N, C-alpha and C positions, 0 to 999 in steps of 0.2 A: 469425407473431406479432411478429417483429422488424422487419418491413418495413411501409411504409405502403401502403395500397391507393390506387387512383385517386381515391376519394372524399375521402380525407384531403388529397391534393394539390389537389383542386378547392376544398375549403373554405379551405385556406391561401391559394390564389391569390385567392379572393374577398375574404378579409380584407385581403390586401395591397392589392388594388385599391380597397377601401373606404377604407383608411387613407391611401394616397398619391395615389389618383386615377390615371386612365389617362394623363394628360398629363405627370405628374411623373416617371414611371418612365423614359421615354426620356432625359429631361434628366439624371436621376440616373446612368444608365448612361454617358451621354456624359461626365459629370464624372469617373466612375471611370476611363474610358479615358484622359482627359487626365491624370489623376493617375499612371496607370501609365506613360504616355509620358514625363512629367516625371521620374519615378523612374528610368527607363532612361537618360534623357539625363543625369541627375545622376550615375549610375554611370559613364557614359562620361567625363564631365568629371572625376570624381575620379581615375580611372585615368590620365588625361592629366596631371593636376596632380601626381600622385606621380612620374611620369617626369620632369617638369620640375623638381620639387623635388630629385630625386636628382642631376640634372645640375648644378643650382645648388650643391648641397652638395659635389659632387666638384670643382667649379671653386673653391669657397672653400678646400677642403683643399689643393688644388694651389697656390693663391696664398699660403697660410699657411705652407707649408714654407720654412724658411730656406735660403738658397743660399750 
């Protein structure tokens, strides 16, 4: 009672194909994959920016100390 039968999934697939068409689904999935790759790249860039920012802050602190 809590799970869907194969007929439920067939009907859902048919409705999705009718709404989006068979040609749009691969393009949509390609766009999702590009988005995920851009997100991962952004995470890598952010971690590199934090490291650079910390080193810049450390340099500023070292230069600001009176001698």
